[in-house]
C-alpha positions in Angstrom: -42.8 178.1 -112.6 -45.8 180.4 -113.1 -45.0 180.8 -116.8 -44.7 177.0 -117.2 -48.0 176.4 -115.4 -49.6 179.0 -117.7 -48.3 177.3 -120.9 -49.0 173.8 -119.6 -52.6 174.5 -118.5 -53.5 177.4 -120.8 -54.0 179.9 -117.9 -53.8 183.6 -118.7 -50.9 184.4 -116.4 -49.1 187.7 -116.2 -45.7 188.0 -114.5 -44.0 191.1 -113.1 -40.5 191.4 -111.9 -39.8 194.4 -109.7 -36.8 196.5 -108.8 -36.1 197.2 -105.1 -39.3 198.6 -103.6 -39.2 201.2 -100.9 -41.9 202.8 -98.8 -43.8 202.7 -95.5 -44.3 199.4 -93.5 -41.3 197.6 -95.0 -39.7 195.1 -92.7 -36.5 196.5 -91.2 -34.3 193.8 -92.7 -34.3 195.7 -96.0 -31.6 198.3 -96.6 -33.7 201.5 -96.5 -35.6 200.7 -93.3 -32.5 199.1 -91.7 -30.4 202.2 -92.4 -33.2 204.5 -91.3 -34.0 202.8 -88.0 -30.3 202.3 -87.3 -29.6 206.0 -87.9 -32.5 207.0 -85.7 -30.8 205.0 -82.9 -27.3 206.3 -83.8 -26.2 202.8 -84.8 -23.9 202.0 -87.7 -25.3 201.6 -91.2 -23.7 198.3 -92.4 -22.7 198.8 -96.1 -21.7 195.6 -97.9 -18.3 195.5 -99.7 -17.2 198.9 -101.0 -20.8 200.2 -101.2 -20.7 200.5 -104.9 -23.4 197.9 -105.6 -26.1 199.6 -107.8 -29.8 199.1 -107.3 -32.9 200.6 -108.9 -35.3 201.8 -106.2 -39.0 202.2 -106.9 -41.7 203.6 -104.6 -44.2 201.1 -103.4 -47.1 203.1 -104.8 -45.4 203.2 -108.3 -44.8 199.4 -108.1 -48.5 198.8 -107.2 -49.6 201.0 -110.0 -47.4 199.1 -112.5 -48.9 195.8 -111.4 -52.4 197.2 -111.8 -51.5 198.5 -115.3 -50.2 195.0 -116.2 -53.3 193.4 -114.9 -55.5 195.8 -116.9 -53.5 196.0 -120.1 -50.9 193.3 -120.2 -50.9 190.4 -122.6 -51.3 186.9 -121.0 -48.2 184.9 -120.9 -45.9 187.9 -121.0 -43.3 189.1 -118.4 -43.2 192.8 -117.4 -40.3 194.4 -115.6 -41.1 197.2 -113.1 -38.4 199.7 -112.2 -38.0 203.5 -111.8 -34.7 203.8 -113.7 -32.8 205.1 -110.7 -29.3 203.5 -110.5 -28.3 204.3 -106.9 -25.4 202.8 -105.0 -25.4 201.9 -101.3 -23.4 205.0 -100.3 -25.9 207.2 -102.0 -28.8 205.5 -100.1 -27.0 205.9 -96.8 -26.0 209.5 -97.5 -29.6 210.4 -98.4 -30.9 208.9 -95.2 -28.2 210.4 -93.0 -28.8 213.8 -94.6 -32.6 213.7 -94.0 -32.0 212.8 -90.4 -29.2 215.2 -89.8 -26.9 212.3 -88.8 -23.1 212.1 -89.4 -21.6 210.1 -92.3 -19.4 208.5 -89.6 -22.3 206.1 -89.0 -21.6 204.4 -92.3 -19.6 201.2 -91.8 -18.2 198.9 -94.5 -18.8 195.2 -93.8 -17.6 192.2 -95.8 -19.8 191.5 -98.7 -22.2 188.6 -98.9 -21.1 185.6 -101.0 -22.6 185.9 -104.5 -23.9 189.5 -103.9 -24.7 191.1 -107.3 -23.0 194.3 -108.2 -26.1 195.6 -110.1 -29.8 194.8 -110.1 -31.3 196.5 -113.1 -34.5 196.0 -115.0 -35.7 197.4 -118.3 -39.3 198.5 -117.7 -39.9 199.8 -121.3 -42.4 197.0 -121.9 -44.4 198.0 -118.9 -44.1 201.7 -119.8 -45.5 200.9 -123.3 -48.7 199.9 -121.5 -49.1 203.5 -120.3 -47.5 203.2 -116.9 -44.7 205.5 -115.6 -43.4 206.0 -112.1 -44.6 209.1 -110.3 -42.1 209.2 -107.5 -38.4 210.2 -108.1 -35.8 208.7 -105.8 -35.5 211.7 -103.5 -39.2 212.0 -102.9 -39.6 208.3 -102.4 -36.8 208.3 -99.9 -38.1 211.3 -98.1 -41.5 209.8 -97.7 -40.1 206.5 -96.5 -37.6 207.9 -94.0 -40.2 210.3 -92.6 -42.7 207.4 -92.2 -40.1 205.4 -90.1 -39.4 208.5 -88.0 -43.1 208.9 -87.3 -43.9 205.2 -86.7 -41.3 203.9 -84.2 -44.1 202.1 -82.3 -44.6 200.0 -85.5 -40.9 199.0 -86.2 -39.3 198.8 -82.8 -41.0 195.6 -81.8 -39.9 194.1 -85.1 -36.3 194.6 -84.2 -36.7 191.9 -81.4 -34.3 189.1 -80.3 -34.8 187.1 -83.5 -34.1 190.1 -85.6 -31.0 190.9 -83.5 -29.7 187.3 -84.2 -30.3 187.7 -87.9 -28.4 191.1 -87.7 -25.5 189.5 -85.8 -25.2 186.7 -88.4 -25.4 188.9 -91.4 -23.3 191.9 -90.3 -21.5 191.6 -86.9 -20.3 188.0 -87.3 -19.2 188.6 -90.9 -17.2 191.6 -89.8 -15.6 189.8 -86.9 -14.7 186.8 -89.1 -13.0 189.1 -91.6 -11.1 190.9 -88.9 -9.8 187.7 -87.4 -8.7 186.3 -90.7 -6.8 189.5 -91.6 -5.2 190.0 -88.2 
């Protein structure tokens, strides 16, 4: 829609498409804060399907720096992908978090996959890199920073996991698991 508007009205639009962004202050619905906050509370980490879905995770500061680079050096009308180049599956995400928190792998729990869930989200960020941008955070460092932030900021995220969040959680994880169990039993 933005691109069409730019072409139609001659506006100098720039579009970025980002990989999965991680970092402090992310709403606990997303996988990294969800797994981290659940692990802190010794709750299960709900892993969709077989846990093999691959995602590219980029630190929020790297994502912001890429957007700034595109704004400064990008060509109007172009689309720039932003990714760190880390193909990580859900088990690896869970294992990294559990390892940092000293929690057992028994907290990992496979739940039925979402309908239409992609096996891989991947972006080619070479066009953005050609502008002079490169990620500064590797996966391990970005995860460490993110997990440590949630450990240190329970007062921020605990109120977010309120009754409405619990209903969302029930619908997306618990109810799906219960439905699968009743249909196979």
